[in-house]
C-alpha positions in Angstrom: 8.6 15.9 5.6 4.9 15.1 4.9 4.4 11.3 5.1 1.9 9.9 2.7 -1.2 8.0 3.9 -1.9 4.8 2.0 -4.0 1.7 2.2 -2.5 -1.6 3.3 -3.9 -5.1 3.4 -3.7 -6.8 6.7 -4.1 -10.6 7.1 -6.2 -11.8 10.0 -7.2 -15.1 11.5 -10.2 -16.4 9.5 -13.5 -15.1 11.1 -11.6 -12.4 13.1 -12.1 -9.5 10.8 -14.7 -7.7 13.0 -12.7 -8.4 16.1 -9.5 -7.0 14.5 -11.3 -3.9 13.3 -12.6 -3.3 16.8 -9.3 -4.1 18.5 -7.3 -1.9 16.1 -9.7 1.1 16.4 -9.4 0.8 20.2 -5.6 0.6 20.1 -5.4 3.6 17.8 -7.4 5.6 20.4 -5.6 4.4 23.6 -2.2 4.7 22.0 -2.9 8.2 20.5 -2.3 7.0 16.9 -5.2 9.0 15.2 -2.7 11.1 13.3 -1.1 7.9 11.7 -3.8 5.3 11.5 -7.1 6.4 10.0 -9.7 4.1 8.6 -10.1 0.3 9.1 -12.3 -1.3 6.5 -13.6 -4.8 6.2 -14.2 -5.3 2.4 -17.8 -6.6 2.1 -20.7 -6.3 -0.2 -24.5 -6.5 0.1 -26.1 -9.7 -0.9 -29.8 -10.6 -1.0 -30.8 -14.0 0.4 -34.2 -15.5 -0.3 -35.1 -18.2 2.2 -38.6 -19.6 2.7 -40.0 -16.8 0.5 -38.4 -14.1 2.7 -36.0 -11.6 1.3 -33.1 -10.8 3.5 -30.1 -8.5 2.9 -26.8 -9.8 4.3 -23.3 -8.4 4.2 -20.8 -10.9 2.7 -17.1 -10.5 3.2 -15.4 -10.0 -0.2 -12.0 -11.0 1.0 -12.5 -13.2 4.1 -9.4 -13.0 6.4 -8.4 -9.6 5.2 -8.9 -6.0 6.5 -7.9 -2.8 4.8 -6.1 -0.2 6.9 -5.5 3.4 5.8 -2.3 4.6 7.5 0.9 6.6 7.3 3.6 3.9 7.4 6.0 4.5 10.3 7.7 2.2 12.7 5.0 3.1 15.3 2.0 2.5 13.1 3.5 -0.7 11.6 4.1 -2.0 15.1 0.6 -1.1 16.4 -1.2 -2.9 13.5 1.1 -5.9 13.5 0.7 -6.5 17.2 -3.1 -6.1 17.2 -4.7 -9.4 18.5 -6.0 -11.5 15.5 -3.5 -9.9 13.0 -1.1 -12.4 11.4 0.7 -9.8 9.3 0.7 -7.4 6.3 0.3 -8.5 2.7 3.1 -7.4 0.4 5.8 -7.6 3.0 9.0 -9.5 1.9 9.6 -10.3 5.6 12.8 -9.7 7.5 11.5 -6.4 8.9 10.8 -4.9 5.5 7.8 -2.6 5.4 4.9 -3.8 3.2 3.9 -2.2 -0.1 0.7 -0.2 -0.2 -2.3 -0.9 -2.5 -2.4 1.1 -5.7 -4.9 3.9 -5.7 -7.0 2.2 -8.4 -7.2 -1.0 -6.4 -8.5 0.9 -3.3 -10.9 2.8 -5.5 -12.2 -0.4 -7.0 -12.7 -2.1 -3.6 -14.3 0.9 -1.9 -16.6 1.5 -4.9 -17.7 -2.2 -4.7 -18.7 -1.5 -1.1 -20.6 1.7 -2.1 -17.9 3.8 -0.4 -15.7 6.5 -2.0 -12.2 7.7 -1.3 -12.8 10.6 1.1 -12.0 13.9 -0.4 -13.3 16.6 2.0 -12.8 20.3 1.7 -13.5 21.9 5.0 -14.0 25.7 4.8 -13.9 26.3 8.6 -11.3 26.2 11.2 -11.1 25.6 15.0 -12.4 28.6 16.8 -14.6 29.8 14.0 -18.4 30.3 14.3 -20.7 27.9 12.4 -24.5 27.4 12.1 -25.9 24.0 12.6 -28.0 23.2 9.4 -30.0 20.1 10.5 -31.1 17.9 13.3 -32.5 18.9 16.7 -30.0 21.8 16.9 -30.8 23.3 13.4 -30.2 27.1 13.3 -28.1 27.1 16.5 -24.8 28.9 16.3 -21.7 27.2 17.6 -18.0 27.4 17.8 -15.7 24.8 16.2 -13.8 23.0 18.9 -12.0 20.3 16.8 -12.1 18.9 13.3 -11.7 15.2 12.8 -10.9 14.9 9.0 -10.5 11.1 9.1 -14.0 10.6 10.5 -15.6 13.4 8.6 -16.8 15.0 11.8 -16.5 18.3 13.6 -17.0 18.9 17.3 -19.0 22.1 17.9 -19.9 23.8 21.1 -23.4 25.4 21.2 -24.9 27.6 23.9 -28.0 25.9 25.2 -30.0 27.4 28.1 -26.9 29.3 29.2 -24.7 26.2 29.2 -22.1 25.1 26.7 -22.9 21.8 25.1 -20.4 19.9 22.9 -21.7 17.9 19.9 -20.2 15.9 17.2 -21.6 16.6 13.7 -20.7 15.6 10.2 -19.2 18.3 7.9 -22.4 18.7 5.9 -24.4 19.5 9.0 -22.6 22.8 9.7 -22.0 25.9 7.7 -19.4 28.6 8.3 -21.0 31.9 9.4 -20.2 35.0 7.3 
């Protein structure tokens, strides 16, 4: 049964949004939850401040005290998020152990668009074990082998042969191309 990934709103202590994001990302890693908890986003938008004739761009939190989390709702993922330091709970939970309701796709799209982000829709035309060519960066034109694909991060780990030694590197999907 394929569980669906959705976006949920998590309430945090005021001013703890960045800490919650960092704590949650660390917990996801240490508890091996990468297949259930994906992106953690602090809704914010760019704002230009002009002080003493100097223009400065600052990021302002759109919803202070809230963090968006993209996850597949299971007992495990729910527990991990709820018990992250700084988290006070999920929005849309009726309490009594009831799981919260996810945001509607159009709500997510609106918030991400405001932030200049888009819902990730990535088509990867290569698989683990396949040969790819690095398109840009210091390793442009190098050939490598795909070691792992991290869909949630939009990254691919590729091994290239450099001076007779295998070197692993993390690249974004658009930096590699499948070899014919």
